[in-house]
Backbone of each chain as ProteinMPNN parsed JSONL, in Angstrom:
{"seq_chain_A": "MSEVEDLIKKIANQRGVTGCMVFNNQGIIIRTTLEQSLTIHYAALITQLCNHTKNTVKKLDDGDDLTFIRLRTTKNEILVAPGFSRIFSSHLSSLSDRDYILVVIQVPVV", "coords_chain_A": {"N_chain_A": [[17.629, 4.011, 30.877], [18.843, 2.434, 28.792], [21.373, 1.631, 29.822], [20.426, -0.459, 31.643], [19.648, -2.224, 29.625], [22.045, -2.801, 28.385], [23.42, -4.187, 30.2], [21.883, -6.289, 30.902], [21.913, -7.668, 28.428], [24.87, -8.315, 28.157], [25.042, -10.175, 30.408], [23.035, -11.977, 29.783], [24.377, -13.202, 27.435], [26.439, -14.503, 28.306], [28.101, -17.747, 28.522], [26.06, -20.758, 29.096], [24.14, -19.249, 30.503], [20.631, -18.964, 30.844], [18.355, -17.302, 31.273], [17.536, -13.95, 32.182], [16.792, -11.55, 34.279], [15.057, -8.373, 35.564], [13.804, -6.95, 38.591], [11.724, -4.575, 40.316], [11.795, -4.048, 43.997], [8.915, -4.815, 44.301], [8.345, -6.628, 42.649], [7.644, -5.608, 40.104], [8.291, -6.086, 36.883], [11.034, -4.887, 35.19], [13.055, -5.569, 33.263], [13.56, -8.39, 30.811], [14.735, -11.599, 29.75], [13.211, -13.593, 29.232], [10.037, -15.25, 28.529], [6.963, -13.509, 28.919], [4.746, -14.55, 30.71], [6.057, -16.368, 32.197], [8.175, -14.906, 33.407], [6.669, -13.226, 35.075], [5.81, -15.128, 36.839], [8.371, -15.87, 38.17], [8.965, -13.175, 38.993], [7.072, -12.71, 41.043], [7.509, -14.838, 42.891], [10.291, -14.877, 43.517], [10.641, -12.329, 44.331], [9.255, -12.641, 46.843], [10.878, -14.563, 47.96], [13.155, -13.261, 48.345], [12.638, -11.256, 49.923], [12.134, -12.577, 52.33], [14.396, -14.16, 52.909], [16.06, -11.964, 53.327], [15.077, -10.849, 55.61], [15.597, -13.096, 57.042], [18.408, -13.014, 57.6], [18.56, -10.775, 58.85], [17.264, -11.306, 61.235], [19.111, -13.054, 62.12], [21.51, -11.828, 62.677], [21.542, -8.41, 63.522], [23.173, -6.682, 62.66], [24.041, -7.573, 60.143], [23.822, -8.039, 56.465], [21.875, -9.103, 53.698], [23.569, -9.878, 50.79], [23.808, -11.555, 48.365], [22.179, -14.354, 46.701], [22.248, -17.638, 46.119], [21.022, -20.403, 44.301], [21.093, -23.875, 43.757], [19.583, -26.186, 41.945], [18.3, -29.49, 41.117], [18.016, -28.928, 38.252], [19.009, -26.35, 37.585], [20.97, -23.295, 38.195], [20.02, -20.729, 40.097], [20.504, -17.302, 40.409], [20.484, -14.473, 42.539], [20.651, -11.289, 42.868], [19.871, -9.088, 45.349], [19.935, -6.378, 45.795], [21.002, -5.166, 43.27], [21.295, -2.874, 42.107], [22.332, -1.151, 43.593], [24.869, -1.883, 43.634], [25.907, -1.612, 41.163], [25.906, 1.153, 40.763], [27.385, 3.039, 39.98], [27.235, 2.485, 37.327], [24.689, 2.247, 36.623], [23.21, 4.827, 36.739], [20.399, 5.409, 36.212], [18.791, 3.781, 37.86], [19.858, 3.768, 40.434], [18.519, 4.967, 42.982], [16.84, 3.248, 43.95], [15.949, -0.162, 45.134], [16.843, -2.706, 43.235], [16.044, -6.079, 41.774], [18.028, -8.491, 40.727], [17.987, -11.318, 38.562], [19.486, -14.218, 37.641], [19.494, -17.166, 35.446], [20.909, -19.909, 35.122], [22.783, -22.866, 33.456], [23.809, -25.266, 35.737], [27.017, -24.84, 37.051], [29.482, -26.941, 36.959]], "CA_chain_A": [[17.456, 2.722, 30.804], [19.653, 1.724, 28.036], [22.322, 1.139, 30.759], [20.088, -1.793, 31.894], [19.535, -2.938, 28.559], [23.29, -3.201, 27.837], [24.057, -5.008, 31.252], [21.028, -7.472, 30.651], [22.363, -8.144, 27.183], [25.851, -8.838, 28.691], [24.764, -11.166, 31.252], [22.45, -12.983, 28.944], [25.237, -13.826, 26.305], [27.333, -15.374, 29.003], [27.791, -19.261, 28.495], [25.265, -21.195, 30.084], [22.849, -18.533, 31.053], [19.292, -19.291, 30.038], [17.573, -16.312, 31.497], [17.909, -12.664, 33.045], [15.602, -10.392, 34.684], [15.386, -7.335, 36.691], [12.433, -6.636, 38.942], [11.859, -3.763, 41.512], [11.543, -4.961, 45.065], [7.739, -5.001, 44.508], [8.022, -7.488, 41.904], [7.304, -5.177, 39.011], [9.245, -6.373, 35.827], [11.744, -3.859, 34.599], [13.622, -6.124, 31.904], [13.507, -9.619, 31.097], [14.953, -12.075, 28.457], [12.271, -14.793, 29.312], [8.684, -15.144, 28.091], [6.21, -12.758, 29.907], [4.139, -15.23, 31.803], [7.3, -17.144, 33.157], [8.832, -13.742, 34.005], [5.732, -12.773, 36.094], [5.794, -16.23, 37.862], [9.439, -15.737, 38.875], [9.0, -12.027, 39.921], [6.234, -13.087, 42.357], [8.199, -16.023, 43.766], [11.903, -14.567, 43.934], [10.515, -11.258, 45.256], [8.98, -13.016, 48.2], [11.945, -15.209, 48.692], [14.317, -12.24, 48.81], [12.267, -10.371, 51.205], [12.057, -13.649, 53.489], [15.867, -14.074, 53.104], [16.683, -10.715, 53.886], [14.606, -10.859, 56.905], [16.397, -14.154, 58.085], [19.603, -12.634, 57.806], [18.601, -9.714, 59.918], [16.932, -11.709, 62.409], [20.084, -13.965, 62.806], [22.205, -10.672, 63.024], [20.991, -7.492, 63.136], [24.254, -6.123, 61.958], [24.412, -8.12, 59.048], [22.89, -7.674, 55.546], [21.91, -10.113, 52.588], [23.919, -9.26, 49.269], [23.461, -12.475, 47.234], [21.667, -15.925, 46.941], [22.687, -18.944, 44.992], [20.316, -21.59, 44.642], [21.356, -24.916, 43.297], [18.435, -27.098, 42.033], [18.844, -30.434, 40.062], [18.303, -28.481, 36.755], [19.548, -24.98, 37.242], [21.538, -22.524, 39.264], [19.267, -19.456, 40.294], [21.42, -16.442, 41.105], [19.713, -13.469, 42.978], [21.287, -10.109, 43.435], [18.621, -8.292, 45.946], [20.206, -4.858, 45.665], [22.298, -5.078, 42.489], [21.415, -1.436, 41.24], [23.54, -0.08, 44.224], [26.303, -2.374, 43.46], [26.365, -1.057, 39.761], [25.103, 2.492, 40.843], [28.192, 3.936, 38.916], [27.056, 2.324, 35.81], [23.375, 2.208, 36.295], [22.84, 5.989, 37.329], [18.863, 5.547, 36.146], [18.293, 3.085, 38.809], [20.589, 3.574, 41.854], [17.95, 5.488, 43.984], [16.076, 2.28, 44.8], [16.7, -1.512, 45.045], [16.32, -3.629, 42.008], [16.482, -7.521, 42.187], [18.594, -9.026, 39.401], [17.878, -12.716, 38.832], [19.95, -14.823, 36.442], [19.296, -18.471, 35.433], [22.07, -20.635, 34.447], [22.954, -24.193, 33.597], [24.761, -25.277, 36.796], [28.457, -24.616, 36.584], [29.815, -28.223, 37.867]], "C_chain_A": [[18.219, 1.974, 29.808], [21.027, 1.118, 28.919], [21.837, -0.379, 31.213], [20.144, -2.541, 31.011], [21.039, -3.888, 28.181], [23.82, -4.294, 28.974], [23.22, -6.517, 31.18], [21.732, -8.383, 29.382], [23.93, -8.983, 27.493], [25.812, -10.163, 29.261], [24.089, -12.443, 30.365], [23.211, -13.747, 27.712], [26.257, -14.607, 27.233], [26.814, -17.019, 28.621], [27.047, -19.865, 29.367], [24.037, -20.387, 30.717], [21.584, -18.719, 30.021], [18.062, -18.255, 30.281], [18.175, -15.269, 32.421], [16.898, -12.031, 33.193], [15.897, -9.485, 35.896], [14.038, -6.856, 37.118], [12.722, -5.33, 39.709], [11.414, -4.52, 42.885], [9.907, -5.327, 45.469], [7.448, -6.1, 43.741], [7.502, -7.129, 40.559], [8.381, -5.332, 38.11], [9.761, -5.01, 35.257], [12.298, -4.4, 33.196], [13.679, -7.737, 32.181], [13.972, -10.415, 29.691], [14.191, -13.281, 28.278], [10.988, -14.478, 28.755], [8.054, -14.442, 29.195], [5.621, -13.531, 30.957], [5.287, -16.009, 32.763], [7.706, -15.965, 34.05], [7.977, -13.412, 35.328], [5.818, -13.781, 37.348], [7.258, -16.001, 38.719], [9.593, -14.3, 39.488], [8.176, -12.165, 41.272], [7.005, -13.752, 43.206], [9.401, -15.426, 44.197], [11.633, -13.303, 44.761], [10.156, -11.611, 46.716], [10.243, -13.725, 48.788], [13.026, -14.286, 49.299], [13.986, -11.639, 49.856], [12.467, -11.442, 52.369], [13.582, -13.883, 53.849], [16.378, -12.942, 53.654], [16.36, -10.574, 55.49], [15.349, -11.988, 57.944], [17.671, -13.781, 58.511], [19.828, -11.461, 58.814], [18.245, -10.207, 61.288], [18.287, -12.568, 63.133], [21.267, -12.983, 63.325], [22.051, -9.419, 62.787], [22.008, -6.498, 62.527], [24.925, -6.61, 60.634], [23.424, -7.979, 57.807], [23.267, -8.865, 54.369], [22.574, -9.523, 51.446], [23.876, -10.355, 48.227], [22.888, -13.711, 47.718], [21.937, -16.654, 45.922], [22.069, -20.009, 45.516], [20.772, -22.491, 43.658], [20.181, -25.885, 43.306], [18.873, -28.158, 40.971], [18.894, -29.91, 38.716], [18.993, -27.519, 36.608], [20.324, -24.453, 38.483], [20.598, -21.243, 39.021], [20.3, -18.228, 40.968], [20.553, -15.274, 41.44], [20.446, -12.361, 43.36], [20.238, -9.033, 44.293], [18.94, -6.896, 45.682], [21.259, -4.429, 44.68], [22.366, -3.664, 41.844], [22.513, -0.553, 42.219], [24.814, -0.472, 44.167], [26.916, -1.586, 42.065], [25.865, 0.251, 39.646], [26.123, 3.161, 40.006], [27.747, 3.817, 37.32], [25.538, 2.334, 35.619], [22.58, 3.758, 37.193], [21.226, 5.974, 37.41], [18.293, 4.874, 37.217], [18.815, 2.979, 40.076], [19.728, 4.236, 42.895], [17.209, 4.477, 44.687], [16.602, 0.987, 44.651], [15.94, -2.205, 44.178], [16.896, -5.036, 42.39], [16.861, -7.919, 40.632], [18.601, -10.463, 39.569], [18.711, -13.374, 37.32], [19.607, -16.504, 36.493], [20.24, -19.111, 34.466], [22.117, -22.382, 34.445], [24.021, -24.179, 34.787], [25.962, -25.658, 36.326], [28.973, -25.96, 37.754], [31.152, -27.808, 38.532]], "O_chain_A": [[18.248, 0.757, 29.993], [21.594, 0.107, 28.505], [22.605, -1.341, 31.186], [20.639, -3.644, 31.245], [21.166, -5.069, 27.858], [24.587, -5.191, 28.625], [23.752, -7.613, 31.353], [22.003, -9.582, 29.457], [24.1, -10.135, 27.093], [26.392, -11.133, 28.774], [24.537, -13.588, 30.304], [22.728, -14.717, 27.127], [26.93, -15.447, 26.634], [25.664, -17.434, 28.477], [27.277, -19.586, 30.544], [23.121, -20.92, 31.342], [21.576, -18.641, 28.793], [17.004, -18.318, 29.655], [19.062, -15.506, 33.241], [16.066, -11.907, 32.295], [16.64, -9.68, 36.858], [13.212, -6.427, 36.312], [13.895, -4.961, 39.772], [10.718, -5.533, 42.815], [9.568, -5.899, 46.505], [6.384, -6.672, 43.977], [6.987, -7.99, 39.845], [9.442, -4.785, 38.411], [8.975, -4.131, 34.904], [12.059, -3.806, 32.144], [13.794, -8.285, 33.277], [13.629, -9.937, 28.609], [14.412, -14.003, 27.306], [10.833, -13.289, 28.475], [8.452, -14.649, 30.341], [5.93, -13.248, 32.115], [5.187, -16.117, 33.985], [7.594, -16.023, 35.274], [8.49, -13.342, 36.445], [5.88, -13.436, 38.528], [7.181, -15.967, 39.947], [10.326, -14.197, 40.472], [8.584, -11.786, 42.369], [7.207, -13.262, 44.317], [9.572, -15.465, 45.416], [12.276, -13.135, 45.797], [10.649, -11.006, 47.668], [10.61, -13.509, 49.943], [13.62, -14.433, 50.367], [14.804, -11.41, 50.747], [13.019, -11.026, 53.388], [13.948, -13.793, 55.021], [17.222, -13.062, 54.543], [17.162, -10.274, 56.373], [15.598, -11.871, 59.143], [18.096, -14.116, 59.617], [20.864, -11.202, 59.427], [18.727, -9.735, 62.318], [18.458, -12.705, 64.344], [21.926, -13.316, 64.309], [22.453, -9.105, 61.666], [21.582, -5.522, 61.907], [25.99, -6.221, 60.154], [22.234, -7.807, 58.072], [24.359, -9.382, 54.132], [22.034, -8.481, 51.076], [23.916, -9.934, 47.071], [23.021, -14.118, 48.872], [21.829, -16.202, 44.782], [22.249, -20.537, 46.613], [20.905, -21.975, 42.549], [19.764, -26.375, 44.356], [19.659, -27.86, 40.072], [19.757, -30.365, 37.966], [19.715, -27.494, 35.611], [20.337, -25.029, 39.571], [20.44, -20.784, 37.889], [20.793, -18.42, 42.08], [19.762, -15.004, 40.537], [21.0, -12.544, 44.444], [19.853, -8.076, 43.622], [17.989, -6.221, 45.288], [22.167, -3.637, 44.934], [23.325, -3.313, 41.156], [23.265, 0.354, 41.861], [25.773, 0.224, 44.501], [28.042, -1.105, 41.934], [25.392, 0.603, 38.566], [25.638, 3.965, 39.209], [27.84, 4.647, 36.416], [25.117, 2.429, 34.467], [21.669, 3.718, 38.019], [20.676, 6.41, 38.422], [17.222, 5.336, 37.611], [18.322, 2.167, 40.859], [20.26, 4.079, 43.995], [16.904, 4.652, 45.867], [17.681, 0.88, 44.068], [14.719, -2.352, 44.226], [17.893, -5.218, 43.088], [16.181, -7.712, 39.627], [19.132, -10.939, 40.572], [18.483, -12.987, 36.174], [19.476, -17.038, 37.594], [20.314, -18.871, 33.261], [21.563, -23.057, 35.311], [24.914, -23.335, 34.871], [26.148, -26.518, 35.465], [28.868, -25.945, 38.981], [31.715, -28.573, 39.316]]}, "seq_chain_B": "MSEVEDLIKKIANQRGVTGCMVFNNQGIIIRTTLEQSLTIHYAALITQLCNHTKNTVKKLDDGDDLTFIRLRTTKNEILVAPGFSRIFSSHLSSLSDRDYILVVIQVPVV", "coords_chain_B": {"N_chain_B": [[25.583, -42.395, 65.342], [28.19, -41.409, 65.399], [29.2, -41.192, 62.971], [28.034, -38.729, 62.152], [29.185, -36.968, 63.782], [31.897, -37.187, 62.957], [31.759, -36.352, 60.48], [30.84, -33.697, 61.082], [33.009, -32.527, 62.33], [35.061, -32.801, 60.849], [34.2, -30.824, 58.642], [33.816, -28.599, 60.419], [36.488, -27.963, 60.791], [37.52, -26.982, 58.447], [39.369, -24.5, 56.925], [38.155, -21.026, 57.838], [35.723, -21.67, 58.279], [33.333, -20.886, 60.705], [31.139, -22.25, 61.946], [28.956, -25.065, 62.424], [26.233, -26.918, 61.742], [23.516, -29.429, 62.295], [20.203, -30.159, 61.551], [17.082, -31.615, 62.048], [14.053, -31.755, 59.791], [12.159, -30.671, 60.974], [13.525, -28.66, 62.447], [14.713, -29.455, 64.557], [17.529, -29.678, 66.683], [20.556, -31.595, 65.776], [23.189, -31.773, 65.796], [25.701, -29.635, 66.763], [28.275, -27.007, 66.526], [28.193, -24.784, 67.527], [27.16, -22.34, 70.102], [24.384, -23.155, 72.28], [21.994, -21.505, 72.374], [22.267, -19.89, 70.339], [22.088, -21.763, 68.249], [19.561, -22.751, 68.462], [18.196, -20.529, 67.371], [19.235, -20.163, 64.825], [18.157, -22.707, 63.861], [15.34, -22.426, 64.066], [15.07, -20.352, 61.86], [16.471, -21.044, 59.786], [15.384, -23.213, 59.038], [12.7, -22.816, 58.284], [13.252, -20.917, 56.108], [14.651, -22.754, 54.602], [12.321, -24.641, 53.96], [10.615, -22.76, 52.557], [12.119, -21.868, 50.304], [12.388, -24.447, 48.971], [9.809, -24.963, 48.222], [9.47, -22.547, 46.557], [11.219, -23.331, 44.527], [9.659, -25.59, 43.683], [7.414, -24.472, 42.703], [8.411, -22.957, 40.592], [9.234, -24.723, 38.912], [7.768, -27.84, 38.409], [9.069, -30.095, 38.127], [11.43, -29.865, 39.051], [14.162, -29.632, 41.777], [15.24, -28.424, 44.54], [18.651, -28.309, 45.818], [20.809, -27.001, 47.271], [21.711, -24.252, 48.96], [23.014, -20.984, 48.966], [24.064, -18.258, 50.752], [25.151, -15.019, 50.726], [26.555, -12.775, 52.585], [27.039, -9.454, 54.125], [28.731, -9.999, 56.3], [29.102, -12.686, 56.18], [29.361, -16.196, 54.705], [26.698, -18.38, 54.259], [25.985, -21.683, 54.087], [23.654, -24.015, 53.034], [22.448, -27.285, 53.201], [19.782, -28.737, 52.174], [19.073, -31.462, 52.123], [20.963, -33.183, 52.91], [21.54, -35.599, 54.181], [20.876, -37.642, 52.36], [22.451, -37.24, 50.377], [24.815, -37.978, 51.566], [24.381, -40.501, 52.068], [25.735, -42.966, 52.039], [27.638, -42.733, 53.795], [26.282, -42.024, 55.926], [24.648, -43.892, 57.29], [22.993, -44.058, 59.54], [21.376, -41.923, 59.396], [20.044, -41.844, 56.872], [17.423, -42.238, 56.436], [15.678, -40.137, 56.7], [14.959, -36.528, 56.056], [17.976, -34.439, 56.587], [19.094, -31.217, 57.632], [21.948, -29.551, 56.608], [24.142, -27.002, 57.877], [26.204, -24.671, 57.174], [28.634, -22.058, 58.363], [30.5, -19.744, 57.018], [33.679, -17.51, 56.826], [33.325, -15.206, 54.404], [34.324, -16.537, 51.128], [36.48, -14.893, 49.014]], "CA_chain_B": [[25.675, -41.18, 65.131], [29.542, -40.96, 65.239], [29.596, -40.767, 61.81], [27.759, -37.399, 62.095], [30.14, -36.44, 64.584], [32.932, -37.233, 62.37], [31.368, -35.342, 59.363], [30.852, -32.132, 61.515], [34.462, -32.187, 62.971], [35.715, -32.539, 59.468], [33.798, -29.444, 58.249], [34.274, -27.256, 61.296], [38.035, -27.854, 60.936], [37.963, -26.433, 57.395], [39.806, -23.211, 57.212], [37.252, -19.955, 57.507], [34.516, -22.2, 58.837], [33.048, -20.594, 62.101], [30.011, -22.895, 62.58], [28.35, -25.908, 61.622], [25.235, -27.365, 62.573], [22.731, -30.411, 61.677], [18.815, -30.153, 62.23], [16.101, -32.531, 61.139], [13.542, -30.782, 58.948], [11.382, -29.835, 61.895], [14.345, -27.832, 63.199], [15.099, -30.266, 65.885], [18.948, -29.655, 66.635], [21.109, -32.811, 65.99], [24.463, -31.608, 66.29], [26.047, -28.069, 66.53], [29.754, -26.573, 67.018], [27.942, -23.207, 68.193], [26.263, -22.171, 71.432], [22.831, -23.714, 72.083], [20.798, -20.413, 72.281], [22.455, -19.215, 68.818], [21.77, -22.873, 67.273], [18.153, -22.561, 68.301], [17.933, -19.195, 66.565], [19.6, -20.601, 63.473], [17.425, -23.725, 63.495], [14.092, -22.255, 63.788], [15.075, -19.637, 60.831], [17.13, -21.614, 58.518], [14.429, -24.53, 58.646], [11.738, -22.043, 57.715], [13.815, -20.577, 54.845], [14.686, -24.107, 53.719], [10.993, -25.055, 53.376], [10.141, -21.595, 51.73], [12.799, -22.01, 48.999], [12.125, -25.577, 48.293], [8.518, -24.548, 47.693], [9.569, -21.634, 45.605], [11.643, -23.97, 43.328], [8.737, -26.618, 43.123], [6.244, -23.704, 42.081], [8.741, -22.371, 39.488], [9.106, -26.111, 37.895], [7.234, -28.789, 39.52], [10.191, -31.255, 37.743], [12.882, -29.444, 39.614], [14.432, -29.784, 43.127], [16.334, -27.462, 45.503], [19.688, -29.054, 46.398], [21.817, -26.49, 47.862], [21.518, -22.669, 49.101], [24.221, -20.296, 49.468], [23.803, -16.814, 51.081], [26.241, -14.176, 50.78], [25.946, -11.628, 53.47], [28.271, -8.751, 54.484], [29.478, -10.613, 57.106], [29.435, -14.233, 56.239], [28.45, -16.967, 53.872], [25.892, -19.131, 54.911], [25.732, -22.84, 53.291], [22.678, -24.776, 53.608], [22.173, -28.592, 52.402], [18.499, -29.224, 52.562], [18.654, -33.215, 52.137], [22.312, -33.483, 53.028], [21.827, -37.167, 54.666], [20.554, -38.372, 51.392], [23.666, -37.219, 49.428], [25.937, -38.751, 52.277], [23.649, -41.635, 52.759], [26.616, -44.206, 52.271], [28.573, -42.582, 54.97], [25.653, -41.614, 57.024], [23.468, -44.683, 57.479], [22.164, -43.879, 60.807], [20.449, -40.827, 59.007], [19.728, -41.751, 55.577], [15.978, -42.545, 56.192], [15.019, -38.966, 56.694], [15.983, -35.336, 55.386], [18.185, -33.632, 57.506], [19.625, -30.065, 57.012], [23.354, -29.073, 57.217], [24.364, -25.534, 57.582], [27.822, -24.266, 57.544], [28.707, -20.738, 58.208], [32.053, -19.38, 56.996], [34.052, -16.182, 56.511], [33.408, -15.199, 52.843], [35.45, -16.827, 50.383], [36.615, -13.817, 48.088]], "C_chain_B": [[27.078, -40.579, 64.889], [29.656, -40.568, 63.934], [29.108, -39.315, 61.508], [28.693, -36.564, 62.591], [31.393, -36.092, 63.667], [33.066, -36.198, 60.908], [31.488, -33.971, 59.943], [32.002, -31.631, 61.946], [35.203, -31.848, 61.619], [35.596, -31.021, 58.766], [34.077, -28.461, 59.075], [35.846, -27.022, 61.333], [38.461, -27.261, 59.726], [38.245, -25.043, 57.586], [38.485, -22.117, 56.821], [36.14, -20.62, 57.868], [34.422, -21.662, 60.206], [31.856, -21.298, 62.658], [29.498, -23.85, 61.839], [27.327, -26.621, 62.346], [24.356, -28.341, 61.765], [21.367, -30.178, 62.531], [18.035, -31.12, 61.489], [15.239, -31.111, 60.468], [12.391, -30.182, 59.688], [12.021, -28.863, 62.648], [14.731, -28.345, 64.381], [16.742, -30.1, 65.702], [19.529, -31.267, 66.869], [22.452, -32.795, 66.259], [24.651, -30.119, 66.109], [27.535, -27.962, 67.003], [29.405, -25.29, 67.577], [27.26, -23.459, 69.493], [24.819, -22.604, 71.187], [21.835, -22.596, 71.753], [20.877, -19.857, 70.709], [21.82, -20.339, 67.893], [20.358, -22.938, 67.084], [17.539, -21.465, 67.338], [17.995, -19.623, 65.036], [18.489, -21.807, 63.027], [16.117, -23.526, 63.187], [14.032, -21.53, 62.176], [15.159, -20.147, 59.571], [15.953, -22.737, 57.935], [13.238, -23.834, 57.75], [12.04, -21.575, 56.202], [14.079, -21.652, 54.193], [13.109, -24.452, 52.917], [10.407, -23.911, 52.239], [10.986, -21.847, 50.302], [12.672, -23.208, 48.374], [10.594, -25.528, 47.571], [8.677, -23.747, 46.44], [10.046, -22.42, 44.321], [10.663, -25.003, 42.69], [7.792, -25.695, 42.225], [6.972, -23.173, 40.616], [8.993, -23.54, 38.466], [8.937, -27.263, 38.626], [8.419, -30.012, 39.097], [11.372, -31.03, 38.531], [13.012, -29.737, 41.203], [15.539, -28.999, 43.617], [17.364, -28.663, 46.082], [20.678, -28.497, 47.169], [21.419, -24.864, 48.077], [22.645, -22.107, 49.577], [23.91, -18.766, 49.437], [24.951, -16.331, 51.274], [25.753, -12.967, 51.573], [27.108, -10.552, 53.539], [29.249, -9.05, 55.28], [30.01, -12.264, 56.912], [29.161, -15.135, 54.989], [27.723, -18.046, 54.673], [25.448, -20.356, 53.827], [24.682, -23.599, 53.731], [22.436, -25.834, 52.615], [20.98, -29.045, 52.799], [18.422, -30.572, 52.795], [19.886, -33.664, 52.213], [22.401, -35.067, 53.354], [21.499, -37.951, 53.416], [21.711, -38.366, 50.376], [24.696, -38.064, 50.306], [25.379, -40.001, 52.769], [24.697, -43.022, 53.033], [27.459, -43.871, 53.262], [27.503, -42.518, 56.1], [24.525, -42.689, 57.304], [22.514, -44.579, 58.593], [21.181, -42.4, 60.423], [19.707, -40.657, 57.812], [18.187, -41.946, 55.418], [15.316, -41.198, 56.197], [15.771, -37.876, 56.165], [16.424, -34.508, 56.592], [19.098, -32.618, 57.073], [21.074, -29.721, 57.596], [23.421, -27.74, 56.85], [25.632, -25.203, 58.157], [27.905, -22.775, 57.472], [30.204, -20.449, 58.208], [32.269, -18.066, 56.714], [33.906, -16.34, 54.956], [34.398, -15.446, 52.007], [35.516, -15.929, 49.31], [36.726, -14.332, 46.816]], "O_chain_B": [[27.231, -39.5, 64.318], [30.259, -39.514, 63.732], [29.726, -38.683, 60.651], [29.045, -35.543, 62.001], [31.858, -34.954, 63.604], [34.019, -35.566, 60.453], [32.176, -33.128, 59.367], [32.156, -30.411, 61.999], [35.813, -30.803, 61.395], [36.518, -30.272, 58.444], [34.572, -27.428, 58.622], [36.357, -26.023, 61.841], [39.649, -26.942, 59.67], [37.516, -24.363, 58.308], [37.868, -22.246, 55.764], [35.212, -19.828, 57.707], [35.366, -21.914, 60.955], [31.514, -21.003, 63.803], [29.488, -23.687, 60.619], [27.523, -26.927, 63.522], [24.377, -28.171, 60.546], [21.311, -30.043, 63.754], [18.35, -31.412, 60.335], [15.552, -29.924, 60.55], [11.7, -29.305, 59.169], [11.374, -28.192, 63.453], [15.103, -27.57, 65.262], [17.223, -30.387, 64.606], [19.161, -32.015, 67.776], [22.949, -33.711, 66.915], [23.89, -29.442, 65.418], [27.972, -28.78, 67.812], [30.307, -24.657, 68.125], [26.871, -24.558, 69.888], [24.2, -22.448, 70.134], [20.94, -22.775, 70.927], [19.922, -19.495, 70.022], [21.134, -20.021, 66.922], [19.836, -23.117, 65.983], [16.517, -21.619, 66.671], [17.088, -19.485, 64.215], [18.02, -21.786, 61.889], [15.579, -24.164, 62.282], [13.216, -21.933, 61.348], [14.441, -19.962, 58.589], [15.714, -23.016, 56.76], [12.913, -24.283, 56.65], [11.272, -21.788, 55.264], [13.734, -21.612, 53.012], [12.857, -24.495, 51.713], [9.833, -24.252, 51.205], [10.349, -22.006, 49.261], [12.827, -23.178, 47.153], [10.359, -26.041, 46.477], [8.154, -24.11, 45.386], [9.478, -22.277, 43.238], [10.714, -25.301, 41.497], [7.424, -26.102, 41.123], [6.27, -22.988, 39.622], [8.955, -23.3, 37.26], [9.798, -27.692, 39.394], [8.569, -30.887, 39.95], [12.235, -31.896, 38.676], [12.004, -30.054, 41.835], [16.648, -28.976, 43.084], [16.988, -29.688, 46.651], [21.449, -29.246, 47.769], [20.76, -24.34, 47.178], [23.269, -22.614, 50.508], [23.589, -18.132, 48.432], [25.816, -16.956, 51.888], [24.761, -12.297, 51.284], [28.153, -10.85, 52.96], [30.395, -8.612, 55.187], [31.002, -12.825, 57.376], [28.58, -14.488, 54.118], [28.221, -18.516, 55.696], [24.707, -20.109, 52.875], [24.734, -23.913, 54.92], [22.241, -25.575, 51.428], [20.971, -29.781, 53.786], [17.677, -30.93, 53.708], [20.076, -34.679, 51.543], [23.28, -35.74, 52.815], [21.93, -39.103, 53.461], [21.922, -39.325, 49.634], [25.417, -38.85, 49.691], [25.829, -40.539, 53.781], [24.549, -43.866, 53.917], [28.133, -44.808, 53.691], [27.831, -42.955, 57.204], [23.414, -42.225, 57.561], [21.357, -44.993, 58.523], [20.363, -41.957, 61.229], [18.937, -39.724, 57.584], [17.704, -41.815, 54.294], [14.243, -41.18, 55.594], [16.949, -38.002, 55.83], [15.662, -33.993, 57.411], [19.913, -32.929, 56.205], [21.322, -29.631, 58.798], [22.941, -27.276, 55.815], [26.031, -25.396, 59.306], [27.287, -22.207, 56.572], [30.992, -20.78, 59.094], [31.32, -17.36, 56.376], [34.266, -17.34, 54.335], [35.378, -14.701, 52.018], [34.595, -16.066, 48.505], [36.853, -13.577, 45.852]]}, "name": "protein", "num_of_chains": 2, "seq": "MSEVEDLIKKIANQRGVTGCMVFNNQGIIIRTTLEQSLTIHYAALITQLCNHTKNTVKKLDDGDDLTFIRLRTTKNEILVAPGFSRIFSSHLSSLSDRDYILVVIQVPVVMSEVEDLIKKIANQRGVTGCMVFNNQGIIIRTTLEQSLTIHYAALITQLCNHTKNTVKKLDDGDDLTFIRLRTTKNEILVAPGFSRIFSSHLSSLSDRDYILVVIQVPVV"}
């Protein structure tokens, strides 16, 4: 798991990043840089949104797959990598067997 | 409405753009460059996803608002502007009283 910690630290230290979280695809928190109750809130809502978005992409084209979600809001950018553990499987051997969701919150890049 | 047509044409002619659609926030099609049945499919699914995403952002922070969704999939990028008519209200006087959703599909910008 120290691989995940290193990755989270690297991301969290990027300029403009205000939060970084890893959940499994049931919304169970694996790692977070935010306060626990806020992370629980994000885990529940973002996991549901991820599943809805994955299904939407599948229904639009059965041969297509969701790889990334970028939400721009008035206050933030919310970046969501639905299957990030598979993308980083060479670095994250401890996670690569299942789908983990990486969420990064950052100040909007203008 | 010719304002909308001009805007749609401009966007549709951008390099890499493969489709451009405008719906109202009930999923009624206002304009499209795609074939009707595919547009109906997009209208239903993207309108629902927009509403779910708006609610998610509100639940995460009541003082925040969704302004843009960017989905990256293995085949496409799907760009969704939930309230684009308010953004372009100076150009789109005929639409500015209500929320219209602009959807652009493009080949992924690497």
